[in-house]
C-alpha positions in Angstrom: -27.1 5.5 -4.1 -24.6 2.9 -5.4 -21.0 4.0 -5.4 -18.6 2.0 -7.5 -15.0 1.8 -6.2 -12.8 4.2 -8.3 -15.8 5.3 -10.4 -15.2 8.4 -12.6 -18.9 9.4 -12.2 -19.4 12.3 -9.8 -21.7 11.8 -6.8 -23.7 14.6 -5.1 -22.0 14.8 -1.7 -23.3 16.9 1.3 -20.0 18.4 2.5 -20.9 21.1 4.9 -20.2 23.7 2.2 -23.2 22.6 0.3 -24.0 19.8 -2.1 -21.0 19.2 -4.3 -20.4 16.9 -7.3 -17.4 14.9 -6.3 -15.6 12.0 -8.0 -14.6 9.7 -5.0 -11.5 7.7 -5.5 -12.2 4.9 -3.0 -15.8 5.0 -1.7 -15.4 1.6 0.1 -12.4 2.9 2.1 -12.6 4.7 5.5 -10.8 7.7 4.0 -10.8 8.7 0.3 -9.4 11.4 -1.8 -12.0 13.1 -4.1 -12.1 15.8 -6.7 -14.9 18.3 -7.5 -16.2 18.5 -11.1 -17.7 21.9 -12.1 -20.6 21.1 -14.4 -22.7 23.3 -12.1 -20.4 26.3 -12.4 -19.9 28.1 -15.7 -17.1 30.7 -16.1 -17.9 33.8 -18.0 -15.7 32.7 -21.0 -17.8 29.6 -21.3 -16.7 26.0 -21.1 -16.2 23.9 -17.9 -13.5 24.4 -15.4 -11.0 21.6 -14.8 -11.8 19.3 -11.8 -10.5 20.6 -8.4 -8.5 17.9 -6.5 -7.6 18.1 -2.8 -10.8 16.9 -1.2 -10.6 14.2 1.5 -13.7 12.4 2.7 -13.9 10.5 6.0 -16.2 7.7 7.0 -18.3 9.8 9.3 -21.2 12.2 9.3 -21.5 15.4 11.2 -25.1 16.2 12.2 -26.8 19.0 14.2 -28.7 17.8 17.3 -32.5 17.9 16.8 -35.6 16.1 17.9 -35.7 14.4 14.5 -32.1 13.2 14.9 -32.8 11.9 18.5 -35.8 10.0 17.2 -33.7 8.4 14.4 -30.9 7.5 16.9 -33.4 5.9 19.2 -34.8 3.8 16.4 -31.3 2.8 15.2 -30.1 1.1 18.4 -26.8 0.0 16.8 -25.8 3.6 15.8 -24.1 5.9 18.2 -24.0 9.7 18.0 -20.8 11.1 19.6 -20.6 14.7 20.8 -18.3 16.7 18.5 -15.7 18.3 20.7 -15.6 22.1 20.4 -19.0 22.4 18.6 -21.9 22.2 21.2 -25.0 20.9 19.6 -23.3 18.7 17.0 -22.8 14.9 16.9 -20.6 12.7 14.7 -21.6 9.3 13.5 -19.1 6.7 12.2 -19.9 4.5 9.2 -18.1 1.6 7.6 -16.9 3.5 4.6 -16.9 6.9 2.9 -19.6 5.6 0.5 -21.9 4.8 3.5 -21.2 8.2 5.0 -22.3 9.9 1.7 -25.5 7.8 1.7 -26.2 8.4 5.4 -25.8 12.2 5.1 -28.2 12.2 2.2 -30.7 10.0 4.0 -30.7 12.1 7.2 -31.1 15.3 5.3 -34.1 13.9 3.4 -35.9 12.8 6.6 -39.0 14.7 7.9 -37.8 17.5 10.0 -34.8 18.1 7.8 -31.8 17.0 9.8 -28.7 19.0 9.0 -26.1 16.4 8.2 -23.0 16.2 6.0 -19.9 14.1 5.4 -16.8 15.0 7.4 -14.7 16.6 4.6 -11.3 18.1 4.3 -11.4 20.8 1.6 -8.8 22.1 -0.8 -6.9 25.0 0.8 -4.5 27.6 -0.1 -2.5 27.1 3.0 0.0 29.6 4.5 2.2 26.6 5.3 3.5 26.4 1.7 7.2 27.0 1.9 8.6 30.3 0.7 11.9 28.9 -0.6 12.8 30.3 -4.1 12.9 27.0 -5.8 9.7 25.5 -4.3 7.8 26.2 -7.5 10.1 23.7 -9.2 9.2 21.0 -6.8 6.2 19.7 -8.7 6.3 16.4 -6.7 5.2 18.4 -3.7 2.7 20.7 -5.4 2.1 20.3 -9.1 0.8 23.7 -10.3 1.0 22.6 -13.9 -1.1 19.4 -13.4 -2.9 19.7 -10.1 -3.3 16.4 -8.3 -0.4 14.7 -10.0 1.9 15.0 -7.0 2.3 13.5 -3.5 -0.4 15.8 -2.1 1.9 17.1 0.6 0.5 20.6 1.1 -2.7 19.4 2.8 -0.6 17.5 5.4 1.4 20.6 6.0 -1.8 22.6 6.3 -2.8 20.3 9.2 0.4 21.3 10.9 2.5 18.2 10.3 6.1 18.8 9.1 8.0 15.8 10.6 8.8 17.6 13.8 10.3 15.1 16.3 10.9 12.3 13.8 14.3 11.1 12.7 15.0 9.6 9.2 18.2 7.6 8.7 19.6 7.9 5.1 21.5 4.7 4.3 23.3 5.2 1.0 26.6 5.3 -0.8 28.7 7.6 1.3 27.5 10.2 3.7 25.1 13.1 3.2 26.9 16.5 2.9 25.7 17.7 6.2 27.3 21.2 5.8 24.9 22.0 2.9 22.9 25.0 3.9 19.6 23.3 3.2 20.5 20.2 5.3 22.9 21.4 8.1 20.0 22.4 10.4 18.4 19.1 10.2 21.5 16.9 10.8 21.7 14.7 13.9 25.2 13.5 14.5 24.2 10.8 17.0 22.0 9.2 14.3 25.0 8.9 11.9 27.9 6.7 11.1 30.9 8.4 9.4 31.8 7.2 5.9 34.9 7.5 3.9 33.4 10.0 1.5 30.5 12.4 0.9 28.0 11.2 -1.7 26.0 13.2 -4.2 23.4 10.5 -4.3 23.0 10.5 -0.5 22.8 14.3 -0.4 20.1 14.4 -3.1 18.1 11.7 -1.2 18.3 13.6 2.1 17.1 16.8 0.5 14.0 15.1 -1.0 13.0 14.0 2.5 14.1 16.7 4.9 15.5 19.9 3.2 14.9 22.9 5.4 12.0 25.2 4.4 11.5 28.9 4.6 15.2 29.7 4.7 15.3 31.6 1.4 17.6 28.9 -0.1 16.7 26.1 -2.5 13.5 24.1 -1.9 11.9 22.1 0.8 11.8 18.5 1.9 8.6 16.5 2.4 9.2 16.5 6.1 11.1 19.7 6.4 11.2 19.7 10.2 12.3 16.1 10.6 15.9 15.4 11.5 18.2 13.0 9.7 21.2 10.8 10.2 23.5 9.5 7.5 25.0 6.0 7.3 27.0 4.3 4.6 26.1 0.9 3.0 28.7 -1.3 1.3 30.0 -4.5 2.8 27.9 -6.9 4.8 29.3 -5.6 8.0 28.6 -2.0 6.9 25.0 -2.8 6.0 24.5 -4.6 9.3 26.0 -1.6 11.2 23.6 0.8 9.4 20.6 -1.4 10.0 21.4 -1.8 13.7 22.4 1.9 14.4 20.4 3.8 17.0 17.1 2.1 16.4 16.1 3.7 19.7 16.4 7.1 18.1 15.8 6.6 14.3 12.1 6.1 13.2 12.6 5.5 9.5 15.5 4.2 7.4 15.5 5.2 3.7 17.3 2.9 1.3 17.6 4.2 -2.3 19.9 1.4 -3.4 19.8 -2.3 -4.1 21.3 -5.1 -6.1 22.2 -4.5 -9.8 19.0 -4.2 -11.8 19.7 -7.0 -14.3 16.9 -9.5 -13.6 19.0 -11.8 -11.4 17.2 -13.1 -8.3 19.5 -12.7 -5.3 19.4 -13.3 -1.6 20.3 -11.3 1.5 23.3 -12.4 3.5 21.9 -14.1 6.7 23.5 -11.5 9.0 21.9 -8.7 7.0 18.5 -10.5 7.2 18.9 -10.9 10.9 19.8 -7.2 11.3 16.8 -6.1 9.3 14.4 -8.3 11.2 15.8 -7.1 14.6 15.5 -3.4 13.7 11.9 -3.8 12.5 10.7 -6.0 15.3 12.6 -4.5 18.2 13.4 -0.9 17.3 11.5 2.1 18.6 10.7 0.3 21.9 9.1 -2.5 20.0 7.1 -0.4 17.6 9.7 -1.0 14.9 11.8 1.0 12.5 10.2 1.4 9.1 12.5 0.6 6.2 11.6 2.3 2.9 13.2 0.9 -0.2 13.5 2.0 -3.8 11.8 -0.6 -5.9 14.5 -0.7 -8.6 15.2 0.8 -12.0 15.5 -2.3 -14.1 12.2 -1.7 -16.0 11.0 -4.7 -18.1 14.1 -6.9 -17.6 13.8 -6.9 -13.8 11.2 -7.2 -11.0 11.0 -6.0 -7.4 10.4 -9.6 -6.6 14.0 -10.6 -7.4 15.4 -8.0 -5.0 15.6 -9.6 -1.5 15.7 -6.2 0.2 12.8 -4.3 -1.6 10.6 -7.4 -1.7 11.0 -8.2 2.0 7.8 -8.2 4.1 9.5 -5.9 6.5 10.0 -3.3 3.8 8.0 -0.6 2.1 8.9 -1.0 -1.6 8.4 2.1 -3.7 8.1 2.4 -7.5 8.1 5.6 -9.6 5.5 7.6 -11.5 6.4 10.5 -13.8 4.9 13.9 -14.0 2.2 12.5 -16.3 1.0 10.2 -13.4 2.1 7.2 -15.4 4.5 4.4 -14.3 8.1 5.5 -15.2 9.7 3.3 -17.9 12.4 2.2 -15.6 10.2 1.4 -12.6 10.1 -2.3 -11.9 6.8 -4.3 -11.6 6.2 -6.8 -8.9 3.8 -8.6 -6.5 5.8 -7.2 -3.6 5.5 -3.5 -4.7 3.5 -1.5 -2.1 3.1 1.9 -3.8 4.5 4.5 -6.1 5.7 8.1 -5.7 6.7 10.9 -8.1 10.0 10.9 -10.0 11.5 11.7 -13.4 10.8 10.0 -16.7 7.8 11.8 -18.1 7.3 13.4 -21.5 8.2 16.8 -20.1 11.4 15.3 -18.6 10.8 17.0 -15.3 13.1 15.6 -12.6 13.0 16.1 -8.8 14.5 19.3 -7.5 16.7 18.6 -4.4 20.0 19.3 -2.7 23.3 18.5 -4.5 26.9 18.6 -3.5 28.0 22.2 -3.0 29.6 23.8 -6.1 30.2 21.8 -9.3 31.2 18.5 -7.8 27.7 16.9 -7.9 25.0 16.3 -10.4 24.9 19.9 -11.6 26.7 23.2 -11.2 25.6 25.0 -8.1 24.2 23.6 -4.8 21.1 22.0 -6.2 19.9 19.7 -9.0 16.6 19.6 -10.8 17.2 16.3 -12.5 17.3 13.8 -9.6 15.2 10.7 -10.4 14.7 7.0 -10.5 13.1 5.1 -7.7 15.9 6.6 -5.7 14.0 9.9 -5.7 10.6 8.2 -5.1 11.6 6.4 -1.9 12.6 9.5 0.2 9.2 11.1 -0.7 7.6 8.1 1.0 10.1 8.3 3.9 9.1 11.9 4.3 5.4 11.0 4.3 5.9 8.4 6.9 7.6 11.0 9.0 4.5 13.2 8.7 2.4 10.2 9.7 4.5 9.5 12.8 4.3 13.1 13.9 0.5 12.8 13.7 0.4 9.5 15.5 3.7 8.4 17.2 2.1 5.1 18.3 2.0 3.7 14.9 4.0 0.4 14.6 5.8 -0.7 11.5 2.8 -2.8 10.4 0.4 0.1 11.2 2.5 2.3 8.9 2.2 -0.2 6.0 -1.6 -0.5 6.5 -2.0 3.3 6.6 0.0 3.7 3.4 -2.1 1.1 1.6 -5.4 2.5 2.9 -4.5 6.1 1.8 -3.1 5.7 -1.7 -4.5 7.4 -4.7 -5.3 5.4 -7.8 -3.3 6.7 -10.7 -3.5 5.8 -14.4 -6.7 3.8 -13.7 -6.9 2.4 -17.2 -3.5 0.6 -17.0 -4.1 -3.1 -17.8 -2.3 -4.3 -14.6 -5.0 -2.9 -12.3 -7.3 -5.5 -10.7 -9.4 -5.7 -7.5 -8.7 -8.5 -5.2 -11.5 -10.4 -3.4 -11.1 -8.1 -0.3 -11.9 -5.1 -2.5 -8.4 -3.6 -2.7 -7.3 -2.3 -6.1 -3.8 -3.5 -6.8 -1.4 -3.4 -9.7 1.9 -4.9 -10.7 3.0 -1.5 -11.9 1.6 0.7 -9.1 1.2 -1.5 -6.1 -1.9 -0.1 -4.2 -1.5 3.3 -5.8 0.4 6.6 -5.5 1.4 7.9 -2.1 -1.0 10.7 -0.8 0.5 12.6 2.2 -2.8 14.4 3.0 -4.8 11.2 3.1 -2.0 9.3 4.9 -1.9 11.9 7.8 -5.7 11.9 8.2 -5.7 8.1 8.2 -2.8 7.9 10.7 -4.7 10.3 13.1 -7.6 7.9 13.3 -5.8 4.6 13.0 -6.9 2.2 15.8 -3.8 0.0 15.8 -3.4 -3.6 14.6 -3.6 -6.7 16.7 -0.6 -9.0 16.9 0.4 -10.7 13.7 -0.4 -14.3 13.2 0.9 -16.7 10.6 0.4 -20.1 9.0 3.3 -22.1 7.5 2.3 -24.9 5.1 5.5 -26.8 5.8 7.6 -28.2 3.0 5.5 -29.5 0.1 7.5 -32.0 -1.9 7.3 -31.8 -5.7 10.2 -33.5 -7.3 9.0 -32.8 -10.8 10.9 -31.9 -14.0 9.5 -28.8 -15.7 9.0 -29.5 -19.5 11.3 -27.3 -21.6 9.6 -24.3 -23.3 6.1 -25.4 -22.4 3.6 -23.0 -20.7 1.6 -25.9 -19.3 4.2 -26.5 -16.7 3.6 -28.1 -13.3 1.0 -27.1 -10.7 0.9 -28.1 -7.0 -1.7 -27.2 -4.4 -1.8 -26.9 -0.7 -4.8 -26.4 1.6 -4.5 -23.5 4.1 -6.9 -22.9 7.1 -9.0 -19.8 7.1 -9.1 -17.0 9.7 -6.1 -14.9 8.7 -6.8 -11.6 7.1 -3.8 -11.5 4.9 -1.0 -9.0 4.9 1.7 -10.9 3.0 2.1 -14.3 1.3 5.6 -15.8 1.0 6.6 -18.5 -1.4 9.8 -20.3 -0.3 11.1 -21.9 -3.5 13.6 -24.7 -4.1 14.5 -25.8 -7.7 17.5 -26.8 -9.7 18.1 -25.6 -13.3 20.6 -25.0 -16.0 19.1 -21.5 -16.5 16.7 -20.4 -13.7 15.6 -17.4 -15.7 13.5 -19.6 -17.9 11.0 -20.2 -15.1 7.7 -18.5 -14.9 6.2 -18.7 -11.3 2.6 -17.8 -10.3 0.9 -18.2 -6.9 -2.9 -18.3 -7.0 -5.1 -17.9 -3.9 -8.5 -19.5 -3.2 -10.4 -16.3 -4.0 -9.0 -16.1 -7.6 -6.2 -13.5 -6.9 -3.0 -14.3 -8.8 0.5 -13.3 -7.9 3.1 -13.5 -10.6 6.5 -13.5 -8.9 8.9 -14.6 -11.6 8.9 -14.3 -15.4 11.3 -15.5 -18.1 14.4 -13.3 -18.0 18.2 -13.4 -18.6 19.1 -14.9 -15.2 21.7 -17.7 -15.7 21.4 -18.9 -12.1 21.6 -22.7 -11.4 18.5 -22.9 -9.2 16.7 -21.5 -6.2 17.7 -22.4 -2.7 15.1 -21.3 -0.2 14.4 -18.3 -2.4 11.7 -16.1 -0.9 9.1 -14.5 -3.1 6.7 -12.1 -1.4 3.3 -11.0 -2.5 1.1 -8.2 -1.1 -1.6 -8.7 -3.7 -3.8 -10.9 -1.4 -3.9 -8.1 1.2 -7.2 -8.2 3.2 -8.3 -11.6 1.8 -9.1 -14.6 4.0 -6.4 -17.3 4.0 -8.7 -20.3 3.9 -8.9 -22.7 1.0 -6.7 -24.3 -1.7 -3.6 -22.4 -2.8 -1.9 -23.3 -6.1 1.7 -22.7 -7.3 2.3 -23.0 -11.0 5.8 -23.3 -12.5 6.5 -23.4 -16.2 9.5 -23.0 -18.5 9.1 -20.2 -21.1 12.4 -20.5 -23.2 14.1 -23.3 -25.1 17.3 -25.4 -24.4 17.5 -25.6 -20.6 16.0 -27.9 -18.1 14.7 -27.4 -14.5 13.5 -29.6 -11.7 11.1 -28.2 -9.1 12.2 -29.7 -5.8 9.7 -28.4 -3.2 8.1 -25.2 -1.8 6.5 -23.7 1.3 3.8 -21.1 1.6 3.9 -18.8 4.7 0.8 -16.5 5.2 0.9 -13.7 7.7 -1.7 -11.2 8.8 -4.3 -10.4 11.5 -7.0 -12.6 12.9 -10.0 -12.2 10.7 -13.3 -13.9 9.9 -12.9 -17.4 8.5 -14.7 -17.9 5.2 -16.0 -21.3 6.2 -17.5 -20.0 9.5 -21.0 -19.0 8.4 -23.3 -19.3 11.4 -23.7 -20.0 15.1 -26.9 -22.0 14.7 -28.8 -24.0 12.2 -32.1 -22.8 13.7 -33.5 -20.0 11.4 -35.3 -18.5 14.4 -32.1 -18.2 16.5 -30.4 -14.8 16.8 -27.1 -16.4 15.9 -28.4 -17.9 12.6 -26.3 -16.6 9.8 -23.9 -14.9 12.2 -20.3 -16.3 12.3 -19.4 -17.4 15.8 -15.7 -18.1 15.6 -16.3 -21.8 15.8 -16.2 -24.1 12.8 -18.5 -27.1 13.2 -21.4 -29.0 11.7 -23.8 -26.0 12.0 -21.7 -24.1 9.4 -21.8 -27.0 6.9 -25.5 -27.4 7.3 -26.1 -23.7 7.1 -24.3 -23.6 3.7 -26.2 -26.7 2.6 -29.5 -24.8 3.4 -28.3 -21.8 1.3 -27.2 -24.2 -1.5 -30.6 -26.0 -1.6 -32.5 -22.7 -1.4 -30.5 -21.3 -4.4 -29.3 -18.3 -2.3 -26.7 -16.6 -4.5 -25.5 -14.4 -1.7 -24.9 -17.3 0.6 -23.9 -20.2 -1.8 -22.4 -18.7 -5.0 -18.8 -19.0 -4.1 -17.0 -20.1 -7.3 -17.1 -20.7 -11.0 -15.0 -23.8 -10.8 -14.1 -26.5 -8.4 -10.6 -26.9 -9.8 -8.0 -24.8 -7.9 -5.9 -24.2 -11.0 -8.9 -22.8 -13.0 -9.0 -18.9 -13.2 -12.7 -19.1 -12.2 -11.8 -20.9 -8.9 -13.0 -18.7 -6.0 -14.7 -16.2 -8.3 -18.6 -16.2 -8.0 -20.2 -16.7 -11.4 -23.9 -15.9 -10.7 -24.8 -19.6 -10.6 -25.2 -22.2 -7.9 -23.9 -25.7 -8.9 -21.8 -28.5 -7.8 -18.6 -26.4 -8.1 -19.9 -24.2 -5.2 -20.6 -27.2 -3.1 -17.1 -28.7 -3.6 -15.5 -25.3 -3.1 -17.2 -24.9 0.3 -16.1 -28.4 1.1 -12.5 -27.3 0.4 -13.0 -24.3 2.8 -14.6 -26.5 5.5 -11.9 -29.1 5.2 -9.2 -26.5 5.4 -10.6 -25.3 8.7 -9.8 -22.1 10.6 -6.6 -21.0 12.2 
């Protein structure tokens, strides 16, 4: 049973409720959303019912104990059956992915003796935890009754009992939240707050999206409606530093629905602000770190998340916006640093986000609420609320764990959008959508089972001198390469750029990894800056890939009249320890148990093992690339042929070594 990642073809899945035809969003992931198609069910009026969303599949199989199962487990010495707590006579078996769980459940059920086995499945529910607030039906971003599935899938998380209890969200914004508002007053935490000079409508709307009180007969509900919140103003450098540094022993998440002006200008963080951000993330929450959620920006096509030093920081969760049609909102900025998207306004039906407003007529709308809040300002607090649900489910999550859980639990939206690609580690990623749309139900389930990450490691290339003039209005440009050791499973790649220019907005900058994944970090735009001085561009598009091999940076000028000189650059790659692509074997003896098994040591046996595979014409072991030229789009992309390019590509990997 072959399962293509993101396939629209239904698969027969044994779920415990029978065999159901499900479209699985991410079969290669440990947790995946799914929806049921109904070709097997015919309503009386004829036709076919719309697919039912809300299924979540896990990478494990539940099986009833039997002699046949015992015999199978004995034969499969590397598979462990764990007792299922609370259900005597049942075991659970973990697999590498949802797809493998589907296949295993099918295989066990078809064995002689008829083993009862099915995939561990969370089913769609009509939960009693849906808020009773009078305006909850207007909150399509929480539960989209008009277009089911096109929302943040919050209701299943509530159904599991997670509402943000015990978690504190700091709202950093223009002015303070109106904490006397009836839908916010019960959630306000004075000690998590810094008093501002005025009360802000924007801050009040942001807070309501995240934490508005539920079931009080007033307004709507927040994503994490039992979380508490503090309110802190941003403004001057000292105010931002104060907000970033405030009560990081108490506050778990800091939401930022603000940023530099969205005009395409690449800016930098003041050094004191950068230090405050780093300190909060690395040292807050007793070392687990405060999570900073940031609106990705509303500059649309003239701007990119990558130019915003706040939203593009590796320490930050950058959030874009999708509309009620599940499409990227026209104002939402693209970027290599974008992590994910969440619902907001901008769709054809012009449905905004219902949330709290200043009391009376002094805010966005008459009355105490607005139904037209939007922009990435509204998308960010949805994600902050989801992170609060995750932290209630698993308080031990670190700031990096939270980023991984969000990436692993997203939902693919608008799958035919041309920006979607799959990186070499198998992660779908898009300049418009990041890794996909936030999915609260899947995020909570993933958080519950998250094992925790090892300490982060990094490799810094050091300064690579260039000293080249970039030809005016010429896409050929200049390319420079640097060899990076393998053994880092990538989380982020940072390009630190230095250049002089009479109009820096003319430059087009692309970073290409050794596995063929490309990260566009700057395009031609109306930025009249005179150069880059240690400008940091961050990409998440290489997430999960191995670091080893030749990395290329391409810079070109895409508009007439101005001149630029590329001075130098650095690449900094961070992630977790991982398998090194050049490490292929522990022995050159085909009879040895370690033959073909990476041993964590790069030596001559690895080179000769590859040579054996190369001479034997083994596509699985030796087809590594379609080109030996690092600047070629085919570099690092297997092409179904074994030739000299594969040999020289492996030579690059071997020479790069392992971290």
